[in-house]
N, C-alpha and C positions, 0 to 999 in steps of 0.2 A: 840528629835523626831528621830526615826530611818529612814534611807533612804531605802525605799522599791523599788526603781527604779531598774529594771533589766538592767545591763550593758552588752554590747556586743562589742567585739573588731572586727573591720572590717579591712580586708587586701585586697587591690586592686591587682588583678592579681594572678597568681598561683605560683609565685616565689618571694622571697624577697632577694635582693642582697646587700642592704645597711646595713653594720654592725650595725649602730646606730638603724635602724629600727628593726633589729633582736633582739637587746638588749631590745627595747621597748616591743616587743612581748613576750620575755622570762621573763620579770620582772612582778611580781604580786604585785601591790601597797597595797592591803588590807593585804596581809600576810607579806609584806616587804622582799620578797625573790624571787629567780628565780623559775619559774615553771619547774616541771619535769614531763614529759609525758612518760609513759611506753607504748611503742608500742607492738603490738602482737608479740610474739616470735615464731620462727620457731622451733617446737619441733620434735625430732626424736626418734624412739625407739633405744635402745642400741644394738650395734652389738654383736652377740654371739661370744666370743673369740674362736679361733681354728677351727671354722666351715667354715668361709668365706662367707656364704650366709644367715646366720640366724639372726633373730632380736627378741628382747624381751623387755618387760616392767616390768618383774618380777625378782627382785634380792633378793628374800627371801630364796632361796635354798642354798646359800653359798656366800662367799665373791666374788664380781664381779669386774673385772678389768675395769676401765674407760680407754678411749683411751690415755689420758694424764692427768697429774695433772692440776689443775686450771680450770676445767670444771664446768659449772653451770648445775644444774639439776632442773627440775620441777617435783614435786611429787603430784599426785592426790590420796587422801585417799578415796577409794571407799567403805567405811564402816561407821558404826555409832559409832565406837570406836577409841580412840586415837592410833595412830601408831607411829613408829619412824624409822629414818634413821641413820645409823652409818657410818662415814667415817674412813678410816685408810690408812696407808702407805704401808701395806703388806697384804698378803692373810690370815693372822691369825686374822683379824678383825672379831668380832662376833657381832650379833645383840644385842643391849642393849635397855632396856625400856627407854621411854622418861625421860630425866633428870638424868639417872643413868650413872655413870662414871666407868671406869676400871683403873687398875694400870698403863696403858700407857697414861692416860689422855684423852682417847676417850670418847665421850658422845653420848647418844641417843638423837637425835634432834627430837622434837615433830612434828608430822604431824596431824593437827586437822581433825576431822571426816568430810567427804564430802566436803573437801576444797582443793584448790591448795596450795602448799608450794614451794617457790623458795629457793634453797640452792646453795651455792658456795662451791666447794670442796677444795679450797685453795691448799695446798701442798699435799693433799691426792689424791691417784689415785685408791683406792679400796672403795667399798661401799656395804652395806648389809641392807636389810629392815627387819622389825620385822614381816611382814605378806605379803602374796601374794596379798592382797587387796590394797597395795600401788603400784600404777602404776607410774613407774619411766621413765622420758623422758630426753633426752640429749638436751640442748639448742644448736642449730646450731650456733656455734661461732668458727671461724677459728683462733682466737688468743689463746695464751697459755702463761703460766708463765715459767720463766727460772731462775734458781739460778744464782746469780751474785756474783762474788768474792768480798769480802770487799776490800776497798782501803788500800794500805799498808801505814801505818803511822809511822813505826819505823825508817824511814830514819833520820839519825843524821847529815848528811852533807848537807849544803845548798850552793847554787851557790853564788859566790862572785859578788856583785853588784857594 
């Protein structure tokens, strides 16, 4: 017999300080995993490069430079047709259809009709869209990625113990 009882977790007070209580609130017994709650994101239009005071959500006219690599974008496809976003590491990136790749390994990332799509740019800092109906927003996040030199492992002498 299925349990149709509606369960609700109650928390006293507006703050939780005890780490074990936080763990209890984060863990979801039926799924056997931690809960992940996506909060509303602070979305910004993209600054127009070289202008100083302009803003846009349209990156279909040509490759558009992101402020830095590692940024996240939210794209709203304001049409009834599939659109795409293509990331690149230089200004030569061109718009590719969804699922299509080029010789540099770039791919057109699909943006479903009348829906939001969240994309991470990774090491890319250039973006272009396949149509002006794709409204591109920058997620307000002050973190960034940075290349880290690999550890040197070719050392052949070891300290005497």
